[in-house]
N, C-alpha and C positions, 0 to 999 in steps of 0.2 A: 503494499500498499504506499503509494508517495505520500512525502509529510507537507501535506496541503490541506489546508482548512480556508472553508468559504465564510464571510462575517455574516453575508444574505443568500444563503444557496437555492432560495427559491427564485432569485434572478437567472436562474441558469435554466427556468423555463424559458425563456425567450429566445434560447437557442434553436427549440420548434417552427421559428417563425424565419429563419434562414433562406428555406425553402421558396415560400413566400416571396422574402425580397430576391432572392436569385430571378424571380419571373415575372416581376417587377419590372426589374433591373434591365431585363433582357427585353421587354417590350417598349423601353425610353429611347426613341430614334437618338443620334447628338443634335445638339445645336445645329440649324441650320445657318452656313455659312456665309457671311455679307463682305462682298467687295466696294471699295471705293470706285466713282461713277466711269472708269475710262472705258467708252462705249463700245470699242474694237475687242478689248478682253470679253465683253458679257456675250457679244456674237460668237467669240470664241469657245466661249465655254456652253452654247445654246449647242452647237455644231457636235460636243463629242457625246459621247455614247454611255458615258458613265452617270450611274444612278446614287441619288443618296442612300445610304442601308437605313433599310427599316427598322436594324436592334442594333444594340450597342456592340462594338469589339467583346468575345468570350475573356478578355484576359482584364479589362476596364471592368468586366460584372464580377470578375474572381476578388479584384483589387477591393470592391466594395463591399462582398462579402465578406471578406475577411476584417475590413475597418469596423464593420456593426458586430461579427464575431468577438472583438476586440472590445467594445464598448459595453456589450451583453457581460463576458468576464468579468470588464471592471468593476462595472455597477453590483456584483456579485462580492463584492471585497474579497477578493483572494489572498492569502496568506502563507508564505510558505515556514511551515510550522516543524522545529526542531523535535518535537516530542511525536514519534512515531505513530500517528493516525490516531484513532480518537479512546477514551477510557473502555475498558470490560465493560460489557452489561449482563456479567453473569452476578453481581453483585455491588453492593454499595461501594461507591471512594473513596477508600483511605486515605488521608492527608495527615501526614505529621511532620510538622515545620518546627524548625529549629530556630527558636528566635533568644536567641542568647546574645552576650554583649557584640561577640563579632558579626552579629547581623546587620549593625546597626548603619554601616555604608553604604548597604546594598541592598536594605529592607523596600523600596517600594519596586526594586526588582523581583525581590522573591515575591511577596504578593501579588506579580504581576503575572507570576508563571503560578504559582495558586489559584490565580481568579481564573487564568484559560483554563486548567485541569478542571474547577466547578463549570464552566461554560458547556465542556463535554459533556460532563456528567448530566448536566440540564437538559442538554440536545439528545441525550441516552434515556434519559429519563428513569436516572436511578441516585437512589439518594446519597448523601455526602457526611462521611463523617471527618473532624477535623479536630485535633489532637497537638497541641501546642508543649515543645516538652520544656520550658521556663515558664511558667507560666500559674497560678494560682490556682484560677477557675479552669478544669479543664473537663469536658466533658464528651468522649470521644463517641458516642452515641449517635448514630445515623441520621438526619435530618435532612429536610427539603437543601436544593440548590441557595433558595434565597435566603434559607439563614444562614447556612455556613458562611456564604459571601459578606453576612453582616456581620458575622463572629469575624470574619477576616478582614474588614477594612477598622475592627475595634480594638485589632489585636496590635500589640508595640513589642519592638522588642526587649529585654529586661539586660542588666546589667550586669547578671551571673552567667556562671556555666549551665549545659542542659542538664535535668534532670531526667534521662533517659530511662531509666531503671523504672522511677516512680510514671511516667508518663507511658512506658511499656506494661504496668500490672493495671490501670484503668482499662487501654486500650484491648488486652486480652479479655479482659471482664465486658466489655461493651459487644466484642464477635464472639463469644463462648457459644451462642449458639448459631452463628452463622458463617460464613467466608468469605471477606471485603472478594471484587472481580477485581477493582488497579490499588496497590498499596504504592502510594508516591511518598517517599523521604524529599524532601526539601532542606537538605541540611548543611549547617555550617560548616563541615569537611576537616572539625576537629574530632578527636579522639577524647573518650572520658571514661570514668571508671563505673564499669558494667554496662559500656554501650555497644558492644558487640554482642554481649547476651541479651540487650533489653531488644536488638535488631531479631535476632534470630527467637526469642517470644514471639514478637509481631509476626515475621514471614512462619511461624509455625502455624497461625491461624488459617493457613490454605490458600493466599491470595493465587489469582490466575495471571494477574501482570504485577510484575515489580521493578520500578524504576526509582532510582536515586539522581536527586537533581541537587548539583551542586554551582557556588559561586564560583568566577574566575577572579577573586580576588587574593591576598595576601596579607591575613591576618598575624597583626605584631602585637605585642606585648610587653608592658615595664615590667620586671620581676623581681627590680631592687634600687635601692639608691641609697648612696651614701653621702656622710658630707664629710670629708677625707680632709687631711693634714693640708692641701695644698689645691685641693678640686672636687668638685662635686662629681661624682660617677656614679652613671647610671645604667645598669643592667636589664637585657632585652631579651626575647624570644619571639621566633616565627614561623609559619606554618609553611610557608614556598621557602628551599633552602638552594634552588638554582639560582648561579649567580649572586657577585657582590651586590651587597646594598647600601646606598648611604640617606641617611632620613635625617630630618631638623631636628632639635631638642626647645622647647621653649620652658623655661621656668616663671613661673605667676609666683604675685604676691597675692596676700589674704583679701584684696581687694578684685583679684583677676585681671592685673594689668601685667604685660608681658616686662620683667625686667630684667631678663638675660636668655640667651639663647647658646647652644652648641651644637655637635654632632653626634648622628649615634650611627655606628659600622658595623654589618655584617660580612663577614668571609664569604666567600662560594663555598658552598657545598657544607654552611654552618646555621645549626639552628639557632643558636645564640650569638648575641652581639654586647658591645659595649660602647658606649660613649662618655663626654665628660662635659663639664660648665665649668670655662677658668674665668671665674671673677671672684674677687676678696671675699676675707672671712665675711666681714659685715654686711656684704651683700646676701651670699649664701644663706646666715640665719633669717634673712626674709623670705625665704621661700615658704610657700605653702602648697605648690602644687606644679608636677612636672609633666608635660606633656610630648607626645611626638605631633611634630607641625605635619596638617595635610591629613589625620588619621584624627578620621571624629568616633572613637570609642570607648567602653570603660577600660578595656586594657590600655589603650594608649595613654591614659592619665593615672597618676602615680599621685595620691594625697600624702602630704607631711604633716608630723606634729612637732611637740615640742622636742619628742624623744629623736628627732632627726636634726634638729639643732646642735651644731659643735659647741661645746662650753670652751672656755675658757678657766685653767687650774692652777691658782697661784701654787706655790711650795715654798714650804718655809721650814726650816730647822733650828734645834739648839743649838748645832755642834756644826762648825764650818765644814765645808766638804772637801774630804780628803782625796786631792787629786792625784795622788801617787799610790793610793790604794782606797779606787772607788768601789770595790765590793764592800769598804765598811761603812761607807757613806750613809747618811739615815735614808737621803732620798733616792740612792740608786735605784733601787729595786721599784720605787712609787713612779719614777721617771721611764722606766722600761715599761712599766705596764700602761702607763698612760698613754705615749707617746703616738700608738698610731691613733687613738679617739679623743686627744681633745688638745687644745692649743694651751700649751705651759708658760708659764709665767715665773720668774725670780725676781726677788730683789736686788735692787743696784745698792743697797745700804745694809750693813751686818747689823745695825742699830735697829734691832726692833721698835722703836719709837717711831723711828723715820721710815720704816721697812715697811710697816703694815698698812699706815695712812696711803704711803704711795699706790702700794697696790689695791687697795681700796677705790684710787680715783681710775683706777682702769677695769672696773667693773667686772669683777669675775664673778664666773659661778659657783667654782669651789675654792677654798683655801684650806692647803693640806699642812699640818701642822706635825712635824715629827719630833717626837720628844724635845717637847718645851712645856716646863713647868711654869711659873709665874712669868705674866706677861707686866709690859709698864702699866701705871695705873691711867693715863691718860688714852691708852687704845683699846681699853674694855667696854666703853659707851660706844666708841666707835663699831668696833666689831659686833655686839648685841644688835645694835640700829641693823646694821646689814643682813642680822641674820634675819630676823622680824621681818625684813624689806624681801626676804624668798632665800638670802645666801645659805650655803650647806659650809659647816663647818666640818673638816676631818681630822682628827687626830690619832693619834700612834701613840702607844705609851714607851716609857724608858727610864732609865735612872732618873732623870730630873721629873719629871712627873709625878714615880714613885714618891721621890723625895720630898714635896709639896706638904705640910704640914696646913696651911689656910686652906679655908672652903674655893673651891675654884669655881664662879659662875657657867662656864664653858665648856664643864663636862656634861653628859648627860645623866649619869648617876654620882650619888657620895661614895667616894671612895674611902678604902681606908688606907693608913699610910703603909708605908714600905710594901715591899713585892712577895708575891709567895714564890717558891722552890722548889721544882720537884725532879724527884730521884738523884738528889744529893749524898752524901753520908748523913748529914743532919737534917734531911727533909723525911717526911711521915708517907709519904707516896711517892708511884711512880709518876714519869711523864705520862700528860693524857692526848690521846687522840681527839679528834671533831665529833662532834657527836653530827649526827644527819640533820641537815637541814630542814626548818620545818616547810609543809608545803603550801602555809599561808603567809609567809614574809618573804622580804624582799629580796632574799636568796634562792628562792624557790626554784628547782628546776638545775641546781648545781650541784654535782657528785661531790661530797664531802670527802676527799682522798685519805685513803686509809695509811697511806705513808709519813701522813703529817703527824706531828706530833708537836706540845708545849711543853716548855720544861721551868718555864717560869710567867710569871702574870700580874697584873695589877686586880687586886679584889675588889668587887664594890660592895660597899652595906646593905644588908638583906633589910627590904622594906616591899610594902604593897603592891606597889607599881615594879618591882624590879623585872619581871617576868613579860609584863606587858613590853617595856623596855627594851627587849635582849633579843638580837636580831639572829644572832649564832652563841652558840656554849659548847665546853667539852662535855669529853664525857661523864664526867664528877657531876655535871652540871651549874659549874660556875661560869660565868658570861664568857665569854672571846670578845665579842663584839655587842653594844648598846648603843641606842639613841632615843634622842626627845626631840619635841616639833615647840619651835619657837616662835610663834606667830607665823609666816609665812613661810620658815625657812625650818632647818636642822641642825642639830650638833650631833657627830656620830664617833664613836669611841673605837677604835681596835686597843684591847687589853694588851698585848704585845708589841714589840718594835717592829720596826718597818725594815730591818737587817735580821738575817738571822742567828742573830746571837740568841735570843729568847724561842725563836719557835724557827723550822723551818718551811712554814708557812709560804714565807714571802721567794721560795723557789720553785714552789706548786704554782702549777695550772689554774686552780683556785682562787687562790691570788687575785688576779689578773681579772678573772670574772666576776668575784668580791666587789674590785674596785670598779668595772664597768659599770655595774648594776646600780652601785652608790652614787655615781657620777651622773647617771640615767634618769635618778631619781631629782636630781637638783633642777632648777629653774635656770633656761637658758638666758635670763634675763632679770637677776635678782635684785633690781633697783626700785620694784614695785610694777603697777599696773597690770594687765590681764597676761594669763598666763595660757600657752596651747598646750600644755602639757594636760594629764587626765587627772592630778592632782591625787593619784592613788600612793598612798604612800607604800603599799606592802603588795605581795601576790594575793592576797584576800581576795577570795569568787565578789567581783561586785557589779552591781547592775547598772551598765548607761546609756542613758536615751539615744534617739537617733539628733542630732543636731544640724546637719545636711548632708544629704542623700546623692550618691551620684547617679546620672543616667546613663544609659546605655550609649550614646552619644558623647559620655565624658564630660559632662557639666555641672555642677554643683547647684540642685535643687534644693528648696524643701523639702521637708520630710514627708509622704504619705501617711494617711491613717493605716497602712496595711505593716509599715516597718515597727517591728518591735525591740524592746531594750538589750542591747548586747550584753552576755555574761563574760567579764573578763576573768578570766584562772591562769593564774600562776604568772599575773602579769601579761598572757597574751592573749590574743582574738582568737576568735573560731574562724572557719571559712566562711566564706559570703553566701548566702542563702537566700529565698525568697524575703522568708521572714529578718533577716540581716542582711539589708544587700549592702552594696559597698558603698563609702560615706564616711563622714566623722562623728562620730558618737562621745555624747557628753554636754558638756554646756558652753556657753560663750566662754566663761572664765576658764575653761579646760577642756578638752576633748582627745581621742585617742582615733588616730587613722583604721580603717579596715579597709584595705584594697585586693584587687582582684585578686592577683598574683602574689606568689612568695616567690623567695630566693631560692634558685634551685629548681622554680617548672620549666619546663619545656611544654612548646605544642606540639600536639605530633599528629600525623593525617588520620583522619579518620578510619578503622578496620571495621570491612561488614562480614558477613559469614560466607565463607571459603563455599559453602555447596548451594548455596544461591543462585539462581539465575536473575541474575539482576542487570538491568538496560541504564547506564549511566547518560544520560545528556545534563547540557547545560541549560545553565535559566534561559528562558525563553526568547528575551530581549537581547540576548548576544546574539541567537544566531536568526530570530522571527525575522521577516521579510515580508513586508506590507507590498504588494504584485500590482496595486490599483494605482499607483503615479506613471508606473510604468506604462501598464498596458495603456491607459489614457494617452501617454505620451506616442506611445507606437501608432495608436491610432490618429492623433491629429498631425503625424508625420505620414501617413497615409493619406489623410483629407489635404494635406498641403499637395503631395503628387499628384491626387485627383483632379485638384483645381490646376496645376499648371496644365495636366494633359488635357483639360477642358479647354482651356483659353488656348491652346495649340490647336485643336483640333474645330476651335470656331474662329479661328484667325485672329484673334483679339491682341496677336504678337507680332502682327506685322511690321515692317518698317515703318511705314508711315502713321499708323496707331501709335506705336513707341514714339515716332517723333512727336506729335501730339501732345501724345501723354507728359513727355520729359519737359514740354512748355506749358502744359497748365500746373504741372506740380511743384514745379521753378518758382511758378508765378506766385501757387499757394505759402512755399516757404519763404518767401522774399516777406508778403504779406503779414505771415504770422510773424519773423523776425522786429519788422517796423513796429509792428503793434505790441513786442514785448518791450522793445527798446521805449515806445512811449509811455507805456505804465513803468514800466521802472523810472522815466524820469519823473513823473506825476506823484511816487508813491511820497511817504514822508518819511518812513524808515521800514526798506523791504524786509520781508523775512525771511530772505536768502541774499548771501554775498554774492556779486555780481561780476560773472565771470563767463569768458566765452566756453563754448561748452560744446561737443560733438554730438548729444543727442537727438535723439531723431524727436519729432513733433508731440508724439505721444506719450513718449517718457518726458516730456517737459509739462504735458497738461496733466499728468497724475501728478508730477512732484509741486507745481502750482496749486492743484487743486486739494492736497494733500499735505500738510508740516508733518516731516517726519525726521526724528531726530537718527543719529549717526555716530557711527564709533571706528576708529582706524584700525584693522585689521593687521595684527602685528604679526602675526605666524604661529604665536605659540597658541596652541589649541585652547589651554584652561584658562589663558588669559582671555582671550577672545569670546569663548562660552560663557563667563562673567561677566563680560562687559555686553554683551548681546542680551542676558538674561537682566541684566541692570537694568537696560533703557527700556528694556520691554515693561520691568517692574516699574519704572518712572511714566511711562506712556500711559499703563493703565489706572496709576493715581491723578495725575493731569485730567482725564476722562474723567474719574470719580468726584474730584474735587473744583474743575475748573470748567471754564468754557472751552478751553480746547481740546480738542479731540484727535491727536495725532495719528498716523498711521504708523505700524510696524516699523521697529527701527533699521537701518539699514547698515551694514558695514563695507567700510569706502577703502578703496586700493588708491593711498593718497599720489602713486605714483602713476595711476591711469584714470581712475574713475571721477567723473563730474562731480564737484563740490561747491559749486555756487548754488545747487538746491536747497542747503541745510543752513539754518541759524547757526547752531550749536554743534560741535565736533568733538568727542569724547573720546581722550587719546591717552590710554595706561601706557606707564613705561614698563615696558617686559623686556630686563635685562639679558636675556637668552635668545632675542630677537635680533633679524638682522639689522644691522642700520639702514634708515629711509636713503636713498640716491642723492644725487644734488638736484637731480632735476624734481625727484618730488618735494624735497626742502623749499625749492624754487615755488613750488606751485603752493605750497600750503602760506609761503611768502605772501604771495599775490592775491590767496582767498584773505588774510588776515587782512589786509589793505585795504580790500574793496569791500570791507563792513563784516566779516565775518569773524566766528568767535570761536577759539580753540578753548580747550579744557585739559588740562596738563595735569593727570594724576599720579603719582610716583608711589601710591600703596604703602609705603615705608614708615608712617609715623608712628611706630613704636620700633621700628629696625634698629635705630641709634640708640637705644636704652641697653645694648648687650655690654657696657662698661668698658667700652677703647674707643668711643667716640668719631669711630670711623665713618667714612661717606657709606651709604648702602648703595649697589647694583643698581637700584631703580634709580637714585639721585644724578651718580655719574651719570649715566645715558641722558637723561635728562638734559643735564649740563652740555653734554656734548649735542643734544639736537640743538641746543639755543643757541650755541654757538656759531651755529652756521644761517640762522635768523636773524634778520632787524627787526630784533625786540625793543619796546620801549624800558624805559625807567618802571619799575615795578617796586609795590608795596604793600602792608598789609592793607586789608579790606578795613578803610573806615568807619567808626562808628557810625556817622551820619551820611551813608555811601547808599545810594540807589539801593542797591544790592543787598543791602538789608531791611529793605521795606518796599521790593517791588509787588511782596504778593504776600508775605506773613512776613510779621516783624521777628527779625533773628537778634541774637548777640552772638551766635558762634555757628561754624559750620562742621558739625558732626559729619561723617560716613560711616562704614564700619569702625572706625575709631575716631576717639574723639581729641582733642585737647589741639590736634595742629592747626597753624593757621591759614588762612588763604589769601594769596596773594593776586592782585590785577594790577593794571596797568597806571603809573602815579601822573598824576593829572600834570601835563607838561607846562614849563612856564613860557616856551618860545613858539607861541604861536603862529606866528609869520615865518619860521624858518621854511625855507625851500625843501631841505633837503630831510627835514621829520624827519624820524623813524615809526614804525607803524603806530598810532596812536587809537583811542578809542573811536568809534565812528558813533555819533549820533548819541552821546554821554554814552557807549557801553564801550569795555576792555574788549579788546581782540584778541587777548592772553588771560587766563586764568588757571594758577597754579595752585592745587593741593596736594594732601598726602592721606587724607583721611581715608583714600579708599571709598568713593562715593557710588562705586556700580554693586561693590561688597556688599554695602548694605540695601541697596535699590533691587539686585537680584533675587527674584521668585522662580519657582518652576511652575510646571504646568495647571496645578491647580491654587496657584496664588503663595502659595507659603515661602518664608524666605529659605533662602539656598546657604546663605551662611549667619552663623549668628556674629551678633554685635561684642564689641571687647568695651567694657564690659557688658555682659547679656543684658543690655537693659531696652524693654519694648521703646520707652520715650526714647531713645536715643536711635533708633528708627524711624519712627516718624519724624525726628529733626531733618533727618537725613532727606525724606521724602521732602520736606519743606523747603531744605536747600534746593533741592533739584528745580521742584518747580519754582523759584524765587530767579534761580540761572537761567531757564525758558522763557518765563514772564522778560525778564530783565534785557534777555537777546530779542525778542521778538518787539518788544513796545518801545526799547532806545530813548531818545529824550521826552518822550512823551509821561513816560514814568519819573523822569527828571524834573520836567516841568509843574508835574502836581507834587512831588515832594517839594519842593522848591516856589510852591505860589505865591508864598508866604513874603517871601525876598521879592518876587517879580510885579507884585501888587503893591508895594510900596516903593520897586524903583518907578511903575507907572505914574503913581499919585505924584512922585518929584516931579 
């Protein structure tokens, strides 16, 4: 069976009329020939024996029959469909659709593929079962095609992996007593836990036809992000491993603004890749989300919280560092443990009365004190205030702390004087091992090493709250690590030294993990204000409510009513589910980030049961082709051929007639040109720039009758697609909100197409496109000097925020083009300019981005110069420059929905962008009429004088 479907198959009955058409055409003789009056030629023709045929030639009849058949076939709306035939009529159509995170970029194509199958089911009169693998409301019971289509329209992709096992359970329950006719999987192409077994269970229901429909995209997801010592590194995974790939990385702050960029690289044949963002430490701590440029999915967005911020840790010791024997230095082991995870600060002065205040000015998150007994009196108030504002003081015991007799306010528990020695000749106990860490404490998840022993420690005085303040203890129950909360900060004490003299704990890997978790519990900004941390003081189970959730398109949105609080166990978050989708959980004062992927995760291709006979097809719109336009075009071509043949047979193309027709046509064109010139002279401000064009009369009349907006075809397919969609969206807005009803936008090639018909030409900067030729630049220059306006859009308003201050490629391309143009001096749009009042009252000119200025021609001071550059005609600037990506904000798809999100994602900003477009169009069309209206008070005052 041919992969061909008809949208209106009933029209094919029209083919039965072809014999009747043949009979009628055979009876229609050719048109009688007429000749110019030379009498001798008429007499000569009379004497000829030839007769006019009574029927048209057979080959002309065949031509017309073919033309009629093509029209009938075109009206039947044939579509070359990649799906092999129609669905089976032996049972219901069973559609199993993955609506996971990776389907967000091509969701509409998947809906179109499912819709096509539902249409086939409706034509075959079979019910439809619809199952989504990532939806809460999942009812696979077969129903009518109309109900299935309604559910399909209401479905949306979800920011979670597919739950195919749960969907398979509901599916097999619905088909326990019957078998589907066609079982069609519209899959995301990614393997999942239990996915192959789920497909086997659904195939076991006995369908007559099994199809697998997959997209042709390459899902990519971020698995991990690390705020390292000198850069921010990102790890990612992809599904398609063919060829090397480079993708852009964008870092966003808490307000959704892009503040830094980087690159993500995949080697050929590798499913994992890595990238980096090289910016200063202070800017990296402002990152709230990392996204992969041009990929709109939850997997391509990675949320950050306070735990991802790099801490500043100040190191203070009671004894000078021994450079000759660094292994005996109190800070050596602490430095080795924290160097990869924090920025370490050291005092520049050995006097603690000067060193500690200087360190506090540098705003550390943690201060580590190794064996410091008594501090200077002036230091205590500053340290206590810093702790109450969120700082963490981490202390280690030693001989100095053990020998302190005064009560120290900067220790978490009251200490006994002296220390306890274990294992010596005078001791009463053996060296002690570490007890297992509590599963509800901050060290939950760390394995207590069996080879670590403690031979000396400072002891805590028994108290009612001692157990509550103990984070770790020895096998005999005495505290090893204690802590207490002070305001928003805390004080933590290790009851052993930071060197191996009292314990071999500093030589173990557990020491590194204990320090890392202690540092992670500190605040990144201990000077006060809101904190992005969860506020969790330990690893106890805690319920965090949803604060902001990640959509399937990778955008943070308000939580829905279906999302439930997430339970934090042992300091870790669970995997995302429908109840707990990816997002931020907590409150504005503190939250934790739940991401889709985790470190080490990889995307693997979908595995299907080998024994099943499965037909694999692409999404319908990747290969489906509507044949109607081609058939109509061929029929029109045959009609032209038929017309030429009729003209030849009727003598209309004789030499004499051609001469007369040429004279008449020339006169008509001359009158049309004169009329157009007179109209141009009488117009106060033509709607189109005046330029000599080679267009024919029909094109001129069409363009004059309807205003069209235009964009420059750059050759970059993605840029041109957004430009056209943007001007289509602006044209719709103009039609709905103004008296202007523009026609469809036109893409113009500036080196060949006529430019005079367009009042405004939008020119986006595409750095990868070819530079315009000198001739093309000359045509643009002439267009602007004759009254046209060109809107240059670099689309890079946020591109210069990467931290290096470099000029973007788009701006470089604009400078190269303007270097060849005779442009006037430019200035930002003044507050009282006509452009701010042409239709709407505007204070700024946002597009997809906000904040960038719009530049127009400065008012010239030398009006009388003969060699003046291009200047505003009728009060309108011939050049407008912006970087806010106006077309990106205007761009809409077929149903009028926006194609691209604004940055930040604000519907009000998109409305303002449309208003900017309306003002630009009205500004170019009305000219000094609007200028006079705005300045009418000044004009009346001048007339009164």
